[in-house]
Structure formats: C-alpha cells, structure tokens
VMD Tcl script that builds the backbone (N, CA, C; Angstrom):
set m [mol new atoms 522]
animate dup $m
set s [atomselect $m all]
$s set {name element resname resid chain x y z} {
  {N N MET 1 A 103.459 99.401 57.063}
  {CA C MET 1 A 103.812 97.980 56.883}
  {C C MET 1 A 104.999 97.600 57.757}
  {N N ARG 2 A 105.993 98.530 57.831}
  {CA C ARG 2 A 107.173 98.251 58.668}
  {C C ARG 2 A 106.798 98.064 60.140}
  {N N ALA 3 A 105.855 98.880 60.651}
  {CA C ALA 3 A 105.399 98.792 62.028}
  {C C ALA 3 A 104.714 97.388 62.227}
  {N N PHE 4 A 103.973 96.948 61.235}
  {CA C PHE 4 A 103.304 95.684 61.347}
  {C C PHE 4 A 104.330 94.558 61.430}
  {N N VAL 5 A 105.400 94.657 60.668}
  {CA C VAL 5 A 106.489 93.621 60.705}
  {C C VAL 5 A 107.165 93.648 62.061}
  {N N VAL 6 A 107.436 94.808 62.589}
  {CA C VAL 6 A 108.070 94.919 63.889}
  {C C VAL 6 A 107.163 94.298 64.977}
  {N N MET 7 A 105.878 94.612 64.885}
  {CA C MET 7 A 104.916 94.021 65.844}
  {C C MET 7 A 104.874 92.485 65.774}
  {N N LEU 8 A 104.918 91.941 64.561}
  {CA C LEU 8 A 104.944 90.508 64.392}
  {C C LEU 8 A 106.212 89.912 64.997}
  {N N CYS 9 A 107.335 90.553 64.808}
  {CA C CYS 9 A 108.582 90.084 65.419}
  {C C CYS 9 A 108.521 90.064 66.926}
  {N N LEU 10 A 107.983 91.140 67.490}
  {CA C LEU 10 A 107.865 91.227 68.927}
  {C C LEU 10 A 106.912 90.131 69.463}
  {N N LEU 11 A 105.817 89.897 68.758}
  {CA C LEU 11 A 104.883 88.858 69.197}
  {C C LEU 11 A 105.546 87.477 69.079}
  {N N ALA 12 A 106.328 87.280 68.042}
  {CA C ALA 12 A 107.004 86.002 67.892}
  {C C ALA 12 A 107.971 85.766 69.010}
  {N N GLY 13 A 108.718 86.797 69.446}
  {CA C GLY 13 A 109.607 86.731 70.551}
  {C C GLY 13 A 108.889 86.427 71.873}
  {N N GLN 14 A 107.745 87.047 72.101}
  {CA C GLN 14 A 106.960 86.805 73.250}
  {C C GLN 14 A 106.432 85.374 73.280}
  {N N MET 15 A 105.979 84.890 72.133}
  {CA C MET 15 A 105.512 83.532 72.042}
  {C C MET 15 A 106.639 82.531 72.302}
  {N N ALA 16 A 107.830 82.869 71.831}
  {CA C ALA 16 A 109.001 81.942 72.052}
  {C C ALA 16 A 109.270 81.865 73.557}
  {N N SER 17 A 109.282 83.023 74.251}
  {CA C SER 17 A 109.601 82.975 75.652}
  {C C SER 17 A 108.459 82.344 76.475}
  {N N ALA 18 A 107.247 82.636 76.044}
  {CA C ALA 18 A 106.091 81.973 76.749}
  {C C ALA 18 A 106.185 80.491 76.519}
  {N N GLY 19 A 106.557 80.088 75.274}
  {CA C GLY 19 A 106.697 78.658 74.942}
  {C C GLY 19 A 107.764 78.002 75.777}
  {N N MET 20 A 108.866 78.740 76.092}
  {CA C MET 20 A 109.937 78.184 76.894}
  {C C MET 20 A 109.450 77.878 78.292}
  {N N ARG 21 A 108.565 78.715 78.828}
  {CA C ARG 21 A 108.025 78.534 80.190}
  {C C ARG 21 A 106.955 77.437 80.178}
  {N N ASP 22 A 106.417 77.054 79.013}
  {CA C ASP 22 A 105.399 76.021 78.917}
  {C C ASP 22 A 106.022 74.598 78.850}
  {N N VAL 23 A 107.320 74.514 78.825}
  {CA C VAL 23 A 108.038 73.264 78.657}
  {C C VAL 23 A 108.019 72.459 79.966}
  {N N THR 24 A 107.837 71.189 79.819}
  {CA C THR 24 A 107.979 70.276 80.956}
  {C C THR 24 A 109.073 69.276 80.648}
  {N N PHE 25 A 109.661 68.805 81.698}
  {CA C PHE 25 A 110.735 67.790 81.612}
  {C C PHE 25 A 110.340 66.601 82.435}
  {N N PRO 26 A 110.617 65.381 81.967}
  {CA C PRO 26 A 110.416 64.202 82.892}
  {C C PRO 26 A 111.485 64.296 83.951}
  {N N SER 27 A 111.070 64.154 85.203}
  {CA C SER 27 A 111.952 64.211 86.346}
  {C C SER 27 A 112.697 62.904 86.492}
  {N N ILE 28 A 113.917 62.978 86.980}
  {CA C ILE 28 A 114.713 61.753 87.226}
  {C C ILE 28 A 114.074 60.942 88.381}
  {N N ASP 29 A 113.285 61.599 89.202}
  {CA C ASP 29 A 112.630 60.949 90.341}
  {C C ASP 29 A 111.224 60.507 90.010}
  {N N GLY 30 A 110.797 60.637 88.746}
  {CA C GLY 30 A 109.425 60.331 88.323}
  {C C GLY 30 A 108.655 61.607 88.322}
  {N N GLY 31 A 107.515 61.625 87.637}
  {CA C GLY 31 A 106.739 62.824 87.521}
  {C C GLY 31 A 107.339 63.795 86.539}
  {N N THR 32 A 107.050 65.035 86.684}
  {CA C THR 32 A 107.555 66.049 85.756}
  {C C THR 32 A 108.074 67.257 86.496}
  {N N LEU 33 A 108.935 67.994 85.783}
  {CA C LEU 33 A 109.448 69.301 86.245}
  {C C LEU 33 A 108.853 70.296 85.209}
  {N N ASP 34 A 108.128 71.237 85.730}
  {CA C ASP 34 A 107.381 72.171 84.855}
  {C C ASP 34 A 108.049 73.564 84.941}
  {N N MET 35 A 108.593 74.059 83.850}
  {CA C MET 35 A 109.254 75.329 83.825}
  {C C MET 35 A 108.309 76.454 84.325}
  {N N SER 36 A 107.008 76.327 84.100}
  {CA C SER 36 A 106.090 77.373 84.539}
  {C C SER 36 A 106.080 77.505 86.046}
  {N N GLU 37 A 106.482 76.477 86.762}
  {CA C GLU 37 A 106.535 76.552 88.232}
  {C C GLU 37 A 107.668 77.509 88.691}
  {N N TRP 38 A 108.623 77.777 87.776}
  {CA C TRP 38 A 109.716 78.670 88.104}
  {C C TRP 38 A 109.555 80.005 87.414}
  {N N ALA 39 A 108.362 80.333 86.967}
  {CA C ALA 39 A 108.124 81.643 86.354}
  {C C ALA 39 A 108.544 82.730 87.328}
  {N N GLY 40 A 109.183 83.742 86.858}
  {CA C GLY 40 A 109.634 84.860 87.703}
  {C C GLY 40 A 111.003 84.603 88.349}
  {N N LYS 41 A 111.577 83.388 88.092}
  {CA C LYS 41 A 112.891 83.072 88.633}
  {C C LYS 41 A 113.814 82.736 87.506}
  {N N PRO 42 A 115.117 83.112 87.661}
  {CA C PRO 42 A 116.079 82.699 86.635}
  {C C PRO 42 A 116.380 81.180 86.823}
  {N N VAL 43 A 116.575 80.531 85.691}
  {CA C VAL 43 A 116.842 79.085 85.660}
  {C C VAL 43 A 118.103 78.855 84.836}
  {N N LEU 44 A 119.082 78.244 85.438}
  {CA C LEU 44 A 120.295 77.800 84.715}
  {C C LEU 44 A 120.106 76.336 84.333}
  {N N VAL 45 A 120.017 76.070 83.058}
  {CA C VAL 45 A 119.800 74.716 82.564}
  {C C VAL 45 A 121.152 74.206 82.002}
  {N N VAL 46 A 121.578 73.066 82.468}
  {CA C VAL 46 A 122.887 72.499 82.102}
  {C C VAL 46 A 122.727 71.071 81.624}
  {N N ASN 47 A 123.157 70.801 80.373}
  {CA C ASN 47 A 123.173 69.412 79.926}
  {C C ASN 47 A 124.383 68.700 80.540}
  {N N THR 48 A 124.156 67.607 81.235}
  {CA C THR 48 A 125.232 66.954 81.960}
  {C C THR 48 A 125.460 65.502 81.495}
  {N N ALA 49 A 126.589 64.973 81.898}
  {CA C ALA 49 A 126.906 63.572 81.587}
  {C C ALA 49 A 127.847 63.055 82.687}
  {N N SER 50 A 127.559 61.901 83.142}
  {CA C SER 50 A 128.291 61.346 84.324}
  {C C SER 50 A 129.676 60.828 84.002}
  {N N GLN 51 A 129.953 60.550 82.724}
  {CA C GLN 51 A 131.252 60.001 82.361}
  {C C GLN 51 A 132.056 60.960 81.488}
  {N N CYS 52 A 131.860 62.216 81.666}
  {CA C CYS 52 A 132.558 63.251 80.888}
  {C C CYS 52 A 133.677 63.843 81.748}
  {N N ALA 53 A 134.727 64.337 81.058}
  {CA C ALA 53 A 135.794 64.984 81.764}
  {C C ALA 53 A 135.326 66.210 82.516}
  {N N PHE 54 A 134.189 66.800 82.147}
  {CA C PHE 54 A 133.652 67.983 82.838}
  {C C PHE 54 A 132.709 67.577 84.005}
  {N N THR 55 A 132.569 66.341 84.287}
  {CA C THR 55 A 131.646 65.884 85.334}
  {C C THR 55 A 131.979 66.527 86.635}
  {N N ARG 56 A 133.190 66.928 86.899}
  {CA C ARG 56 A 133.537 67.580 88.152}
  {C C ARG 56 A 132.751 68.880 88.308}
  {N N GLN 57 A 132.179 69.416 87.230}
  {CA C GLN 57 A 131.388 70.638 87.310}
  {C C GLN 57 A 130.133 70.427 88.134}
  {N N TYR 58 A 129.699 69.226 88.353}
  {CA C TYR 58 A 128.546 68.933 89.212}
  {C C TYR 58 A 128.723 69.586 90.612}
  {N N GLU 59 A 129.955 69.509 91.113}
  {CA C GLU 59 A 130.244 70.084 92.415}
  {C C GLU 59 A 129.971 71.616 92.428}
  {N N ASP 60 A 130.495 72.278 91.362}
  {CA C ASP 60 A 130.305 73.696 91.253}
  {C C ASP 60 A 128.837 74.048 91.018}
  {N N LEU 61 A 128.100 73.210 90.263}
  {CA C LEU 61 A 126.684 73.444 90.030}
  {C C LEU 61 A 125.915 73.388 91.386}
  {N N GLN 62 A 126.302 72.434 92.233}
  {CA C GLN 62 A 125.634 72.351 93.535}
  {C C GLN 62 A 125.996 73.557 94.411}
  {N N THR 63 A 127.275 73.979 94.333}
  {CA C THR 63 A 127.704 75.189 95.082}
  {C C THR 63 A 126.925 76.421 94.568}
  {N N LEU 64 A 126.789 76.537 93.299}
  {CA C LEU 64 A 126.062 77.650 92.703}
  {C C LEU 64 A 124.579 77.645 93.170}
  {N N TYR 65 A 123.955 76.456 93.147}
  {CA C TYR 65 A 122.597 76.313 93.596}
  {C C TYR 65 A 122.483 76.661 95.048}
  {N N ASP 66 A 123.422 76.160 95.904}
  {CA C ASP 66 A 123.371 76.443 97.339}
  {C C ASP 66 A 123.561 77.928 97.578}
  {N N THR 67 A 124.413 78.567 96.811}
  {CA C THR 67 A 124.680 80.005 96.979}
  {C C THR 67 A 123.507 80.910 96.676}
  {N N TYR 68 A 122.793 80.549 95.623}
  {CA C TYR 68 A 121.749 81.471 95.092}
  {C C TYR 68 A 120.333 80.986 95.187}
  {N N ARG 69 A 120.062 79.779 95.645}
  {CA C ARG 69 A 118.706 79.230 95.654}
  {C C ARG 69 A 117.766 80.068 96.541}
  {N N ASP 70 A 118.265 80.569 97.677}
  {CA C ASP 70 A 117.412 81.348 98.546}
  {C C ASP 70 A 116.987 82.684 97.961}
  {N N ARG 71 A 117.751 83.092 96.931}
  {CA C ARG 71 A 117.401 84.329 96.225}
  {C C ARG 71 A 116.568 84.045 94.985}
  {N N GLY 72 A 116.323 82.726 94.711}
  {CA C GLY 72 A 115.407 82.388 93.614}
  {C C GLY 72 A 116.011 81.646 92.446}
  {N N LEU 73 A 117.283 81.456 92.405}
  {CA C LEU 73 A 117.877 80.722 91.281}
  {C C LEU 73 A 117.519 79.235 91.340}
  {N N VAL 74 A 117.160 78.722 90.172}
  {CA C VAL 74 A 116.956 77.276 89.966}
  {C C VAL 74 A 118.082 76.786 89.089}
  {N N VAL 75 A 118.749 75.737 89.457}
  {CA C VAL 75 A 119.722 75.082 88.606}
  {C C VAL 75 A 119.113 73.762 88.219}
  {N N LEU 76 A 118.929 73.554 86.943}
  {CA C LEU 76 A 118.350 72.298 86.424}
  {C C LEU 76 A 119.368 71.497 85.660}
  {N N ALA 77 A 119.686 70.320 86.126}
  {CA C ALA 77 A 120.615 69.416 85.452}
  {C C ALA 77 A 119.833 68.554 84.522}
  {N N VAL 78 A 120.287 68.439 83.235}
  {CA C VAL 78 A 119.631 67.676 82.216}
  {C C VAL 78 A 120.620 66.575 81.784}
  {N N PRO 79 A 120.615 65.414 82.384}
  {CA C PRO 79 A 121.525 64.358 81.929}
  {C C PRO 79 A 121.188 63.990 80.516}
  {N N SER 80 A 122.217 63.797 79.711}
  {CA C SER 80 A 122.049 63.499 78.304}
  {C C SER 80 A 123.105 62.541 77.825}
  {N N ASP 81 A 122.691 61.654 76.973}
  {CA C ASP 81 A 123.634 60.742 76.317}
  {C C ASP 81 A 123.917 61.176 74.847}
  {N N THR 82 A 123.507 62.398 74.505}
  {CA C THR 82 A 123.739 62.876 73.157}
  {C C THR 82 A 125.152 62.710 72.702}
  {N N PHE 83 A 126.093 62.906 73.645}
  {CA C PHE 83 A 127.532 62.793 73.315}
  {C C PHE 83 A 128.160 61.491 73.802}
  {N N ARG 84 A 127.253 60.555 74.089}
  {CA C ARG 84 A 127.625 59.178 74.474}
  {C C ARG 84 A 128.532 59.060 75.660}
  {N N GLN 85 A 128.182 59.858 76.721}
  {CA C GLN 85 A 129.001 59.835 77.937}
  {C C GLN 85 A 128.145 59.770 79.219}
  {N N GLU 86 A 126.939 59.302 79.060}
  {CA C GLU 86 A 126.042 59.173 80.219}
  {C C GLU 86 A 125.903 57.688 80.617}
  {N N LEU 87 A 125.596 57.468 81.850}
  {CA C LEU 87 A 125.328 56.141 82.349}
  {C C LEU 87 A 124.077 55.569 81.672}
  {N N ASP 88 A 123.854 54.295 81.881}
  {CA C ASP 88 A 122.778 53.580 81.135}
  {C C ASP 88 A 121.368 53.878 81.555}
  {N N SER 89 A 121.151 54.277 82.835}
  {CA C SER 89 A 119.792 54.515 83.286}
  {C C SER 89 A 119.707 55.734 84.159}
  {N N ALA 90 A 118.519 56.259 84.296}
  {CA C ALA 90 A 118.279 57.416 85.146}
  {C C ALA 90 A 118.607 57.061 86.587}
  {N N GLU 91 A 118.274 55.829 86.988}
  {CA C GLU 91 A 118.561 55.359 88.350}
  {C C GLU 91 A 120.081 55.413 88.649}
  {N N GLU 92 A 120.885 54.956 87.701}
  {CA C GLU 92 A 122.337 54.995 87.898}
  {C C GLU 92 A 122.834 56.434 87.964}
  {N N VAL 93 A 122.284 57.321 87.121}
  {CA C VAL 93 A 122.703 58.694 87.124}
  {C C VAL 93 A 122.335 59.341 88.516}
  {N N ARG 94 A 121.098 59.147 88.957}
  {CA C ARG 94 A 120.651 59.732 90.219}
  {C C ARG 94 A 121.520 59.231 91.390}
  {N N GLU 95 A 121.813 57.963 91.443}
  {CA C GLU 95 A 122.635 57.400 92.503}
  {C C GLU 95 A 124.074 57.969 92.419}
  {N N PHE 96 A 124.652 58.020 91.237}
  {CA C PHE 96 A 126.007 58.535 91.038}
  {C C PHE 96 A 126.051 60.026 91.540}
  {N N CYS 97 A 125.096 60.827 91.139}
  {CA C CYS 97 A 125.106 62.248 91.483}
  {C C CYS 97 A 124.891 62.464 92.972}
  {N N GLU 98 A 124.030 61.690 93.612}
  {CA C GLU 98 A 123.790 61.763 95.033}
  {C C GLU 98 A 125.003 61.339 95.824}
  {N N ILE 99 A 125.630 60.193 95.430}
  {CA C ILE 99 A 126.725 59.667 96.173}
  {C C ILE 99 A 128.028 60.460 95.965}
  {N N ALA 100 A 128.344 60.771 94.700}
  {CA C ALA 100 A 129.615 61.403 94.403}
  {C C ALA 100 A 129.595 62.905 94.648}
  {N N PHE 101 A 128.401 63.554 94.496}
  {CA C PHE 101 A 128.411 65.027 94.578}
  {C C PHE 101 A 127.388 65.566 95.556}
  {N N GLY 102 A 126.540 64.735 96.115}
  {CA C GLY 102 A 125.460 65.174 97.063}
  {C C GLY 102 A 124.492 66.120 96.444}
  {N N LEU 103 A 124.196 65.907 95.165}
  {CA C LEU 103 A 123.277 66.830 94.473}
  {C C LEU 103 A 121.857 66.760 95.015}
  {N N ASP 104 A 121.245 67.952 95.199}
  {CA C ASP 104 A 119.824 67.960 95.529}
  {C C ASP 104 A 119.068 68.992 94.630}
  {N N MET 105 A 119.713 69.427 93.568}
  {CA C MET 105 A 119.045 70.313 92.617}
  {C C MET 105 A 118.074 69.523 91.753}
  {N N PRO 106 A 117.148 70.176 91.119}
  {CA C PRO 106 A 116.248 69.454 90.195}
  {C C PRO 106 A 117.011 68.803 89.098}
  {N N MET 107 A 116.600 67.590 88.673}
  {CA C MET 107 A 117.297 66.879 87.619}
  {C C MET 107 A 116.289 66.146 86.803}
  {N N THR 108 A 116.458 66.194 85.519}
  {CA C THR 108 A 115.563 65.512 84.570}
  {C C THR 108 A 116.005 64.087 84.366}
  {N N ASP 109 A 115.171 63.360 83.654}
  {CA C ASP 109 A 115.527 62.037 83.131}
  {C C ASP 109 A 116.564 62.233 82.042}
  {N N ILE 110 A 117.155 61.209 81.533}
  {CA C ILE 110 A 118.164 61.295 80.441}
  {C C ILE 110 A 117.410 61.781 79.173}
  {N N LEU 111 A 117.921 62.852 78.572}
  {CA C LEU 111 A 117.213 63.469 77.400}
  {C C LEU 111 A 118.182 63.822 76.302}
  {N N PRO 112 A 117.770 63.809 75.054}
  {CA C PRO 112 A 118.625 64.308 73.973}
  {C C PRO 112 A 118.570 65.852 73.948}
  {N N VAL 113 A 119.699 66.444 73.632}
  {CA C VAL 113 A 119.772 67.952 73.684}
  {C C VAL 113 A 120.085 68.578 72.342}
  {N N LYS 114 A 120.300 67.752 71.302}
  {CA C LYS 114 A 120.517 68.356 69.977}
  {C C LYS 114 A 119.995 67.386 68.913}
  {N N GLY 115 A 119.796 67.903 67.734}
  {CA C GLY 115 A 119.329 67.107 66.640}
  {C C GLY 115 A 117.804 67.091 66.600}
  {N N ASN 116 A 117.264 66.265 65.706}
  {CA C ASN 116 A 115.825 66.182 65.508}
  {C C ASN 116 A 115.085 65.669 66.740}
  {N N ASP 117 A 115.767 64.909 67.562}
  {CA C ASP 117 A 115.131 64.314 68.754}
  {C C ASP 117 A 115.348 65.187 70.003}
  {N N ALA 118 A 115.931 66.318 69.882}
  {CA C ALA 118 A 116.214 67.210 71.061}
  {C C ALA 118 A 114.952 67.499 71.790}
  {N N HIS 119 A 115.058 67.549 73.103}
  {CA C HIS 119 A 113.926 67.920 73.940}
  {C C HIS 119 A 113.423 69.270 73.489}
  {N N PRO 120 A 112.094 69.531 73.614}
  {CA C PRO 120 A 111.487 70.784 73.189}
  {C C PRO 120 A 112.136 72.049 73.779}
  {N N PHE 121 A 112.636 71.994 75.003}
  {CA C PHE 121 A 113.355 73.131 75.526}
  {C C PHE 121 A 114.555 73.503 74.685}
  {N N TYR 122 A 115.341 72.512 74.295}
  {CA C TYR 122 A 116.530 72.753 73.495}
  {C C TYR 122 A 116.155 73.197 72.048}
  {N N GLN 123 A 115.055 72.678 71.554}
  {CA C GLN 123 A 114.582 73.177 70.254}
  {C C GLN 123 A 114.108 74.632 70.380}
  {N N ALA 124 A 113.478 75.026 71.458}
  {CA C ALA 124 A 113.067 76.396 71.633}
  {C C ALA 124 A 114.246 77.323 71.785}
  {N N VAL 125 A 115.291 76.881 72.493}
  {CA C VAL 125 A 116.492 77.705 72.652}
  {C C VAL 125 A 117.143 77.874 71.272}
  {N N LYS 126 A 117.229 76.769 70.512}
  {CA C LYS 126 A 117.797 76.907 69.182}
  {C C LYS 126 A 117.038 77.901 68.339}
  {N N ASP 127 A 115.674 77.827 68.341}
  {CA C ASP 127 A 114.859 78.710 67.612}
  {C C ASP 127 A 115.013 80.155 68.074}
  {N N GLU 128 A 115.078 80.362 69.402}
  {CA C GLU 128 A 115.133 81.712 69.944}
  {C C GLU 128 A 116.469 82.400 69.737}
  {N N VAL 129 A 117.563 81.724 70.058}
  {CA C VAL 129 A 118.873 82.334 70.014}
  {C C VAL 129 A 119.913 81.628 69.157}
  {N N GLY 130 A 119.543 80.502 68.546}
  {CA C GLY 130 A 120.471 79.774 67.700}
  {C C GLY 130 A 121.497 78.913 68.447}
  {N N PHE 131 A 121.327 78.759 69.772}
  {CA C PHE 131 A 122.284 77.989 70.530}
  {C C PHE 131 A 121.960 76.515 70.547}
  {N N VAL 132 A 122.953 75.700 70.248}
  {CA C VAL 132 A 122.808 74.241 70.339}
  {C C VAL 132 A 124.033 73.729 71.107}
  {N N PRO 133 A 123.824 72.928 72.143}
  {CA C PRO 133 A 125.010 72.398 72.889}
  {C C PRO 133 A 125.958 71.667 71.947}
  {N N ARG 134 A 127.246 72.008 72.112}
  {CA C ARG 134 A 128.265 71.388 71.294}
  {C C ARG 134 A 128.933 70.257 72.088}
  {N N TRP 135 A 128.706 70.217 73.399}
  {CA C TRP 135 A 129.261 69.183 74.224}
  {C C TRP 135 A 128.489 69.142 75.562}
  {N N ASN 136 A 128.886 68.308 76.478}
  {CA C ASN 136 A 128.258 68.243 77.802}
  {C C ASN 136 A 128.593 69.500 78.587}
  {N N PHE 137 A 127.782 69.742 79.563}
  {CA C PHE 137 A 127.939 70.864 80.500}
  {C C PHE 137 A 127.925 72.219 79.807}
  {N N ASN 138 A 127.103 72.350 78.781}
  {CA C ASN 138 A 126.814 73.652 78.232}
  {C C ASN 138 A 125.709 74.246 79.123}
  {N N LYS 139 A 125.747 75.577 79.281}
  {CA C LYS 139 A 124.884 76.232 80.220}
  {C C LYS 139 A 123.958 77.235 79.514}
  {N N ILE 140 A 122.713 77.306 79.913}
  {CA C ILE 140 A 121.754 78.240 79.328}
  {C C ILE 140 A 121.049 78.926 80.464}
  {N N LEU 141 A 121.210 80.226 80.586}
  {CA C LEU 141 A 120.539 81.004 81.600}
  {C C LEU 141 A 119.234 81.581 81.064}
  {N N VAL 142 A 118.119 81.111 81.605}
  {CA C VAL 142 A 116.792 81.650 81.221}
  {C C VAL 142 A 116.409 82.659 82.295}
  {N N GLY 143 A 116.093 83.874 81.847}
  {CA C GLY 143 A 115.787 84.929 82.796}
  {C C GLY 143 A 114.437 84.773 83.445}
  {N N ALA 144 A 114.144 85.556 84.418}
  {CA C ALA 144 A 112.892 85.540 85.139}
  {C C ALA 144 A 111.731 85.782 84.175}
  {N N ASP 145 A 112.008 86.481 83.055}
  {CA C ASP 145 A 110.946 86.737 82.061}
  {C C ASP 145 A 110.756 85.618 81.092}
  {N N GLY 146 A 111.557 84.531 81.221}
  {CA C GLY 146 A 111.394 83.380 80.357}
  {C C GLY 146 A 112.226 83.439 79.118}
  {N N GLN 147 A 113.024 84.473 78.923}
  {CA C GLN 147 A 113.883 84.551 77.750}
  {C C GLN 147 A 115.321 84.171 78.045}
  {N N VAL 148 A 116.003 83.655 76.999}
  {CA C VAL 148 A 117.388 83.252 77.190}
  {C C VAL 148 A 118.238 84.504 77.387}
  {N N VAL 149 A 118.943 84.544 78.494}
  {CA C VAL 149 A 119.798 85.691 78.792}
  {C C VAL 149 A 121.196 85.475 78.255}
  {N N GLU 150 A 121.724 84.299 78.454}
  {CA C GLU 150 A 123.120 84.028 78.045}
  {C C GLU 150 A 123.298 82.529 77.938}
  {N N THR 151 A 124.308 82.128 77.177}
  {CA C THR 151 A 124.703 80.706 77.017}
  {C C THR 151 A 126.224 80.637 77.173}
  {N N TRP 152 A 126.673 79.481 77.671}
  {CA C TRP 152 A 128.091 79.241 77.863}
  {C C TRP 152 A 128.382 77.803 77.451}
  {N N GLY 153 A 129.593 77.594 76.972}
  {CA C GLY 153 A 130.066 76.228 76.611}
  {C C GLY 153 A 130.584 75.521 77.860}
  {N N ALA 154 A 131.069 74.330 77.640}
  {CA C ALA 154 A 131.545 73.463 78.723}
  {C C ALA 154 A 132.762 74.099 79.476}
  {N N GLN 155 A 133.560 74.868 78.779}
  {CA C GLN 155 A 134.750 75.430 79.381}
  {C C GLN 155 A 134.454 76.442 80.449}
  {N N SER 156 A 133.224 77.017 80.412}
  {CA C SER 156 A 132.842 78.027 81.418}
  {C C SER 156 A 132.356 77.282 82.722}
  {N N ALA 157 A 133.171 77.459 83.772}
  {CA C ALA 157 A 132.812 76.822 85.014}
  {C C ALA 157 A 131.584 77.502 85.652}
  {N N PRO 158 A 130.740 76.679 86.310}
  {CA C PRO 158 A 129.526 77.261 86.911}
  {C C PRO 158 A 129.782 78.405 87.881}
  {N N MET 159 A 130.903 78.343 88.620}
  {CA C MET 159 A 131.189 79.399 89.595}
  {C C MET 159 A 132.110 80.514 88.993}
  {N N SER 160 A 132.269 80.488 87.689}
  {CA C SER 160 A 133.139 81.519 87.051}
  {C C SER 160 A 132.502 82.896 87.161}
  {N N ARG 161 A 133.292 83.888 87.082}
  {CA C ARG 161 A 132.803 85.273 87.255}
  {C C ARG 161 A 131.733 85.603 86.170}
  {N N PRO 162 A 131.911 85.283 84.894}
  {CA C PRO 162 A 130.859 85.650 83.898}
  {C C PRO 162 A 129.536 84.975 84.205}
  {N N VAL 163 A 129.547 83.707 84.623}
  {CA C VAL 163 A 128.278 83.041 84.934}
  {C C VAL 163 A 127.624 83.668 86.133}
  {N N ARG 164 A 128.388 83.854 87.204}
  {CA C ARG 164 A 127.840 84.420 88.447}
  {C C ARG 164 A 127.343 85.876 88.198}
  {N N ARG 165 A 128.076 86.590 87.410}
  {CA C ARG 165 A 127.666 87.963 87.142}
  {C C ARG 165 A 126.315 88.026 86.436}
  {N N SER 166 A 126.146 87.189 85.477}
  {CA C SER 166 A 124.847 87.147 84.748}
  {C C SER 166 A 123.704 86.696 85.663}
  {N N ILE 167 A 123.977 85.704 86.487}
  {CA C ILE 167 A 122.988 85.238 87.454}
  {C C ILE 167 A 122.599 86.336 88.443}
  {N N GLU 168 A 123.604 86.999 88.984}
  {CA C GLU 168 A 123.373 88.048 89.930}
  {C C GLU 168 A 122.567 89.188 89.302}
  {N N ALA 169 A 122.918 89.535 88.055}
  {CA C ALA 169 A 122.133 90.571 87.367}
  {C C ALA 169 A 120.653 90.206 87.271}
  {N N GLU 170 A 120.440 88.953 86.957}
  {CA C GLU 170 A 119.030 88.491 86.840}
  {C C GLU 170 A 118.309 88.514 88.226}
  {N N LEU 171 A 119.045 88.073 89.240}
  {CA C LEU 171 A 118.414 88.065 90.583}
  {C C LEU 171 A 118.188 89.496 91.071}
  {N N ASN 172 A 119.003 90.425 90.677}
  {CA C ASN 172 A 118.789 91.808 91.131}
  {C C ASN 172 A 117.702 92.529 90.353}
  {N N ARG 173 A 117.225 91.961 89.264}
  {CA C ARG 173 A 116.131 92.574 88.529}
  {C C ARG 173 A 114.773 92.420 89.241}
  {N N GLU 174 A 114.717 91.439 90.063}
  {CA C GLU 174 A 113.463 91.124 90.688}
  {C C GLU 174 A 113.036 92.123 91.704}
}
mol reanalyze $m
mol bondsrecalc $m
mol representation Tube
mol addrep $m
C-alpha cells in the first residue's frame, strides 16, 4: 500500500510539471506564448509592474536575458495589476518597457498573479510548491524539466548571485 501511495505522489508531481508546460499566456503583442515551446529550457517568470519601486529591475531582467539567452534561458515578464501598480493597458506597458528599458524579452498581457483569478501558471505554482507572489517582481525559475526550481521575492535582484547561480545550474544540466 505504501508503494502505491508513493507512486501516486510521483505521478501527481509529474502531472503538475507537465501541466506547467501546458500553460499558455496571452502575449502583449497579440497571440499567445506557449510554455511548451520552451520545453527543455529553463524559464524565469517574473510578475512585473511599471509603476512599482522595483520597476528598475526591468533593466537587470534584460541584462539577465541578454547574458543567458544564447544558452537557452527564457525570461518571461508577466505584467500584473494585482498590486495596483501597473499601467492601464497592455499597449502602454509595452511602449513603456520598450522606451524606458529596451526590453525584447517575451512579455504577456496584463494578468492577475494571485487569488481566485490568478493565471493558471500561478495557480499551478501555488499547487506545486505553495509559492504565491507577495508583491511585484517575484521570480519563479522553472527548470528544463518543467518543475519549479526556486522562487525569490522582490528584494532578490535578477542579477544577484543566488538567482544567477540557480540559472547557471539549470543551464549546465542540459
């Protein structure tokens, strides 16, 4: 019986990670961003807001993306008004990010990241590891295998040693 319970737990974990890779996001440019397109690559997902004190982290997110994209890292910005600090429209967000920070990383439309209306990715992360963003610029590293590797709060800068170390470890697994 115990072996059966262990097998069920393993299957549930596999389903959660497979489910994470099945998630799609509406793109800020129209269309969709499909996590399955990034299968086998680590993805750093960051809930962002254009009017937050941490907005300067956009610069480091772009630097991180520029540093590791050729090795396979995807940085996905998820603008959110969950904490009431985002601009009014996706168009305004896109223009702000392009003009102020020169962003060219993938970016979603404005999405909720916590609560009953949270985007399915954030619901899956909550179910898998219990992590819920407590503020803007929280970071979630999804490994090449589709499982959450690590999470960080807003205080952790994108180019900080702990974030880069985890990313590099994932990139070196490939």
